[in-house]
Structure formats: C-alpha cells, structure tokens
N, C-alpha and C positions, 0 to 999 in steps of 0.2 A: 504494499499499500504506500503510495506517495504521501509525503508530508502534506497536511491539509493546506498549509500556506503556499504550496507550489501551485495551487489552483487560483490564487488571487490575481485579479487583473484590475487595471485602472485605479490603482491606489493613489494615483496623483489627481484624481478627480477631487473637486472641492478642496483645494490646497490650503485654504484657511480654516478648514474644519478643526475645531478645538478638541482634538482627540484626548489630550491630557486632562482638560477640564471635564470632558464626558466621563472619563474613567473615574475621576474623583467623585463625580455626582453619583455614578453607579455604586461606588464604594460606600458612600454615605447611605444609599438605599439598602444595601446589604446589611448595614448595621441596625436597621429597623427590623425587629424580630416579629414579622407579620405572620405568625402561625395562627390560623383560624381553626379552632376545634369544632367538631360536630356539636359538642355541648358548649354553647356560647358562654356559659358561666366560667369556663376554663380559659377563655380567650382574653388576652390583654389588648383591648382595642385602642389603648393609648399608643401602641406601636403603629397602628394604622394611621392615627392622627398625626404622628411624627412624620410618617411617609407623606401624607397629604401636605403637611407644612413644607416639607422639602420640595415637593413638586411646585407648589405655589411660589416659593422663593427662587427656584432654580431656572424657571422658564418665563421670564417677564413678558416676552412678545406673545407667547401662547396665552398667558393670562389676560393680556391687554386685548388681544384679538378675539378671544373666545369666551364661552361661558363655562364655568366649573360647577358641576353638580354632584352632590353625594346622593346616590340612588340606593334604595333598600337600606341595608345596614351601613356598609362602608365601601360600597362599589362607586366607581367614578365614571362620569360621563363628561367629556370636554367636547364642546361643539365649536368648530371653526367654520363660520358660515361662508358659503360660496355666493358668487354674484349672479350665477345663471341657475334659475330655479327649474329650468327644463332638464338639467343634468341630475340624475340620481346620485345621492351621496355615496361615498365609500367610507368604510369603517375599519380602523386598525385597532386590534385588540390584543389583550394578554391578561394576566392575572397577577394581583399583588401578593397573594398569600404563598407561603412556602411550607414545605414539610418540616417537621422537627428533626433534629439529629437523634439517631438511635441511642437510647440511653446506654451508657458504658463505653461509647465509641468517641467521646468528646476529645480524648487525648490522642486519638489516631490521626487527627487532622494536622497537616503541615502548618497551617495557620488557623486560628480558631474560626469556627463555622460562621460566626456573625461579626468577624473582624473587618471584612471588606478590605483585607490587606492587598496592597499593590506591591508585588514582588516577583522577581525572576520572569518578568514579561507577562504576568498574569494578574487578573483580579480574582481574589479568592473569596469563597463563602457561599452560603446557602442562598440560592436565587440567581447566581451568575449564569447558570444554564436553564434553570426552570423556576421562574422565567422573568425575573425583573430586568434582565438585559433587554427583553423585547418591550417591556413597559417603558423603560427610559430610552431605548433606542428610538421608539416612535416619537417621544417627546423631543429628543434631540433633533430628529429630522424636521419636525414641524417648526421648532424654534429656529433652526438654521435657515429654512426658507423665509420665514417671516422677518427674521433679522436682516435678510438681504433684500427686503423690499418686495417680496413676492406676495401676491394675493391669490386666493383660491377662486377659481371659477366653479368648481364642484365642492359642495360642502364636505368637510372631513370630520368624522367622529373618531375620537380616541376613547376607547371603552375598556375599563379595567375592573374585572370582577374581584371579589374579596374572599371567595371560598371555593375555588375550582378544585382544590385538593380534598374537599369534604362534601359539601351539600349542593353546590352549583346553584344556590338560590340567587346569588348576585347577578350572574349572567342572565338568568331568567327575568329578573327584575329590570335589568338594563334593556333587554330585547322587548319586553312587554311595554316598557315606557316609550320606546321609539314607535312601537306598533300603535299605541294609543294616540300618538301625535301624527299618525298618518304617514310615517316614513317608510319608504321602501328603498333598498340599497342596491347599488350597482355591483359591489362585491365586498366581501369581508376577508380580512387576513388575520389568521390566528396562528398560534404556535403549531409546530409540526416539522417533520423532516429534520433540518438542522444538521445534516450529515452528507458526506460524499463517500461512496463506497465503491469498491471494485465490483464489476458486473459478473464475476465468475459464477455466482449462484444462478444467474440467468443464462449461463452459457456464453457470456460475453466478456472473457477475461482481459481483453485489451481495451475495454471501455470503462469509464467511470461515470457513475449515475448519481443523481440526487432526487429523492421523491418529492413530489408535490401531492400531498394527501387531499383527496377530493371528498372523502367521507370517513366516518368512523363506525366501527362495528357496534352492534347493540350490546347492552349490558344487563346481566341478571344475576342476583343473589338468590338462590333457591334454597329454602330451609326444608329439610327432611326430618320428620319427627316420628318416633316410635314410643308408645306407652307400654309400661310393664309394671307388675306388682313387685318385682325384685325378689328378694329372699336369699336363702342360703344357696351357695353355689353347688352344693351336693345334690340339689333337686332342680336341674335346669330343663324340666320337661317342657317341650315346645320351643326351646331356645331362649336366649336372652335378648333383651332390647338391643344390646350392642351387636349381637350376632345378626339380628334382622336388619339393623341399620347398616352394618358392614356389607351384607349381601346386597342391599339396595344400591349402595354406592358402587359395588363391584359390577353389578349388572349394567348400571348406567355407563360406567367407563368402558365396559366390554361391548357396548352398542354405540359406537361414535356416530356423529352426524355425517351425512354424505360429504364427500370431497368433490368440489366443483370449481370451475374457473368462472368467477363472477364477472359482471360487465367491467368493473374497474380493472380487474387483472387482465381481461381481454385487451383493454386499452394499453396497459403496461407492456404486454408482450408485443403488441402491434408497434408501439413506439420503439421498442428495443430490437425488433426483428432485423433491421439492417446491420446491426452490430453483433448479432449472435453467430458465433463461429463453431461452437461445439455441438456435436451430435449427442443425443437425438434431437435436441431442441432446434438446431439449425434447420432441420427438415420439417419439423412439426410447425414452426411459426410461419412457413410459407402459406399455411391456411390455419390461422389461429382458431377461428370458430369451429372449423371442421375437425380439428384435432384438440379441442378444448379438454376433453376428458383425459387424454393422454398427458397433456401438459400439466393438468391439475394433479395427476397421480405422481408426477415427478416432483412437483412443488411440495406435496405432502410428505415426501421422504427427506426433505431438507429442513432442518430445525428452524432456520430463519424465515422460510417461506410457508411453512405449515400453517401458521395462524391466518394467512391470507386466503386460504382455500377451504376453510371449514369453520363451523361453530366449534369453539373449544370448550372442553370440560375440565375444570380444576377444582377438586375437593379441597377445601381450605380450612374448615373449622369443624370440630367435633366437641360436644358438650354433654355433661351428665354422667361421665364414667364413674364407677365405684371407686371409693378411696381405699378399699380393702380387697385383697385378691380373693377372698372367700365369700364375698358378698356380691350378689347379682345387681347390676344397676337397675334403676327404675326408668323414669322417663328420660330419653336421650334424643338429641338432635344433632344435625350436622348442617353445614352450609356448603353449597357447591356454587362456584363462580363460573358463569358462562360469558363468552364474548360471541355475540350472535352475528353470523355472516350476512353479507349483503343479500337481500332478497328473501330472508327468513324473518319470522316474527316471534314474539314472545309467546303467543298462543300455540304456534307450531312447536316451539321448544317444549312447552308443558306437555303436549300430547305425546311427543317423542319420548320424554322421560317416563311418563306413566306407562307407556307400552313396554319400555325397556325393563322397568322394575317389576311390573306385573304383580304387585302386592298391595291390596287395598288397605292393609293395616298400616302402611307407611303414609303419613300425611305430608302433603306438599303445600307450601305457600311461598310466595315471593316476598322477600324483604324489600327489594326494589328491583325494578325492571324497566327497560325501555328498548324499543325497536331500533334497528340500525338507523343512522341518519340518512337524510337525502344525499344524493350525489351531486357535487357541484358541476356546473357546466364547464366544458373545456373549449367551447366554440364561441365564447363571448369575450367581452372587453376585459374583464378582470384577469382571466387566465392568461390572455395575450400580454397584458401589461406586466404581470408578475414574472412570467417566464422570460420576457425580454430583459427585465431588470436583473433577474438572477443570472442570466446568461452573460450579461455585460461584465459582471464582477467576479464570476467564477468560470474560468476558461476551461475548454476541453472537457466539459461535463454535459451529459445528456440528462435533461430534466424529464422525469417519467411520472405520469399519473399513477397514483398509488392510494393506499388507505392506511389509516392508523388503527392498530389493533387495540389501542388503549382508548382513552376518552379525553375530550377537550370541552371547552365552553362553547365552541362554535356552533354546535347543533341547535342551541337555543335561538339562534338568529335565522333559522330556516323559515320562521313565520314572516320574515320581511326581506329575505334574500334567497336567490336561487344559485348563488355562486360563493359558497362559504369555503375558502381555501385555507389549508393548514400547511404553512411553510415558513419556517424561521430562516432568516438570512444570516443568523449568527452561527457560523460553522465551527464545529469542534472535532477533534480527532475521535475515531471510534473508541479509543481507550479512555479518553476523557469523558465521553458520554456514558460508557458502560460503568465507569467507576463513580462518577460524580452526580448523575441525575438520581436523586433520592438516596445517594450514597455518601461516601467519604471523599473529602478533598475536591468538592465541586469547584470548578474554576473556568474562566474563559481567558483566552489570550488577548492582550491589548490590541494586537493587529485584527483578530477576529471580531472584536467588538466594534472597532473603527470601521471595518469593512461592512459589517452589517448595517451600521448607520448610513453608510454611503448608498447601499442598496435601497434603504427606506427613503432617503432624500430623493434619489432618482425616481423611485416608484411614485412617491407623493407628488413630485413635480410633474411627471408625465401624465399621471392619472387625474390630478386635481387642479394643478396650476395651468397645464396645457393639455386639456383633454381632447 
C-alpha cells in the first residue's frame, strides 16, 4: 500500500489557507469532552456548551453571515443564506459527540485522549477521525470563502448533531426542523469513506480506490427470551433456558441470509470493471448483472466484502445465567445484532429468524430496528460535484459507489433529500483508521486535515458560490 500522502494533489491551492490556525482550532475542539450518553443524566452538556462557544469565537465571518441555532438538545444548525431562491440548498454535516475511552486503556495513548496534542505531524485525540475533523473542516471552508469576499448563490446549511454515537435524536430533530420550514436539499454530505485502499479485493491490484457511500444498511437489535422455572441442575428435564436459548441462536446462525449483489454493489463493480485484471472477476464483470450471483459468492468469501452482500448476524449479548454451576437459570435473554442488506426489510428479517428458530417458546422482540436507507442518486448534481472535488485533490484514485455497513446520521435527511452522500475528504492510512476510530491513539495528520479542508473549500465554492 502506498503512503496515503502520495495521493495528495494540488496542495498549493488556497496558498493563504491558515492550516496552522485550523489545526489549533481542531485541537481546542478535541479538548471538549463531548461524550453524549444514552442516559442524559450521565452527560456533561457543559462540554457541548464549551464547543459551541469555541465555534462562535473562532469563525467570525460565519457568525456574521449566518444564523446559529441550537436545535433539540445540543445539535447545531448554521444557515448561510444564498441569493438565488431557485437553487436548492446543500447541507454539510457531521456530529459533535465522540465515544468515550475504554476504561483501563487511558495510559495506552501516546498523548492523552482529550489533549488535542499537536505533535509528530499529527493532531491527537478522540474526535480527530470520528469526527470533529469534519465539523471543523466544514466551518473552516465556509469561513475561508466568506473571509475572501465570496457570497453564496445557493444556501448552505452546516448541520451538526449531538448524539450520533447513541440515540440519533439530534439529526432527526435537525432534519425535521428543515422539513417543517419547507426545505428540500440538492445534496447532503456526511461522514463516510475517508480511506484509499488497494483494489486487490476486487481483482484490481494495480488500482487504488476510495468509496463514496450511497446508502447504509439497516439496523436491528433483536432480543430472544426464554422463560424457565430453574431449579436444581440434577433435574434438567426438558432442558434448561440456557440450552433452549443457545439452540435458538445456533439455528439462527446456521441459517444465514441469502448472498446477493445489491444494486449499489452492481454499480461498484461496473465502475471498477475497466480496472479488474484478475480472474475470475475479470471475466465476470464483462456482464455484471448476468453474473451477479457468481460475483456475490466471491465477495462472501472475503472478510472485507462479506458485509456488502448479505444481511449479517452477530450475537452480542446474553443475560440471566446462573451464578452457580449446580443451579439451572430461570428467565434468560440474548440480543443479536443485524445489519440489513439493501432491498430487505425489518419484517422480512423477523420472518426469516422465526422460521430458522422454529421454536414458539422463544420470544422475539426488537429493541430497535430500522430498514436500510434509501440510495443516493449518482446521476445528479451533488455526486458530480463531490467526485470532481475529490478527484482534484486525490490523484490516481478511482472513486467507487459503495455502502456503509455501519450507521450514520445521514439517513434522517432522506425526508428532504434524494442525494445523501457519505464521503469524508479527510484521508487517513488504513492502520490509523483501524487503530484509532473508537480505539486507541486516534489521530489525523496535519497534511490530511489541511487537504480535507481544501476539498471542502473547492466543493463549497463550486456547488454554492458558483453553481
């Protein structure tokens, strides 16, 4: 794998960009411990207030030109009005909250997780990759344009939720607020991608690609419950609740969901087809639709591509076990997490699981569940502007339509937008992403942060100043 910095191009654009000042502002943002707990009584919202004050003080042109609103609890909506009402607005988004540091790992960090240290060519700390870099990168881009006398023809919204890592209520409130005001959007840009990887997994080892995520899989936490009288372990007539629960989980896992090449993945292989050199994919992609089943089977055998071609099943929680080895447990439950493939639904998932388990004594209920998101358009204005901007600043990279197996806030905006794109311009090495996102030593290089800001300046300029 080439060094991520080798892909950078046009770093001389915007030569007066204050990249040192931008790094310092992000550093100060990292020092705000914006951890939002699902139980709000445990959240220190004073840290969010500190972040809001930092934003107000750091971006005077944005504050002068726009309106600053706190929506819902602590989500932010900044409106930079455009002069042409016939142009649909665009929205740049991210989230303010970060995940906590795993207890007991605090001393494993090279620099403390909330220090915002600037050292060894990096900005260090929780949120440098996920994803205060995009919050402050959007603000830096808008401030740069406004400070240089630019005015927007297309209205620009900067929208930053406060609980993406937990409840997603902030993004919902932001989207519903805009909907109530009659707003429809040209495009949305949220987090996603943020990586350049070798195409060997796709049979294109001489090509480097970067994903532009068009949709996200659905999400479900399904609770399985089994009731029992318990009792002495010497009398396990009919089996134990733990046994019945284990059997149910095993049957579920032994009956996986079908493997299929979804429409987004069809698009990915079509985009990569000219670059695929390895068999059997080289021959198969000559007719992607006709060979979709064969391509999907190949993907299913590769760890990194497996989540893209099926609904995944991950048992994660079990509760109610006995505290003693000679006592049978009574009521037990487990939770299984599913990520639902494009084209499938929560209702279909439940039917599949019921049939696989085949045991009416096992109760099923969703703790939470939502269908897959809609798929963003690739034939419209937003996708064209985004890929043009990304292509300018990252050379020799093929940008490929893809999907995210995780979840973002973007799907909440589907009620007002048909082009919700998930693609971060802040590129990090695969090692930094694997280690740092929700892990230890989260960091972003100073050059990567500055380059991402350049992408956003260019995109905001071409999409909103000169549409």
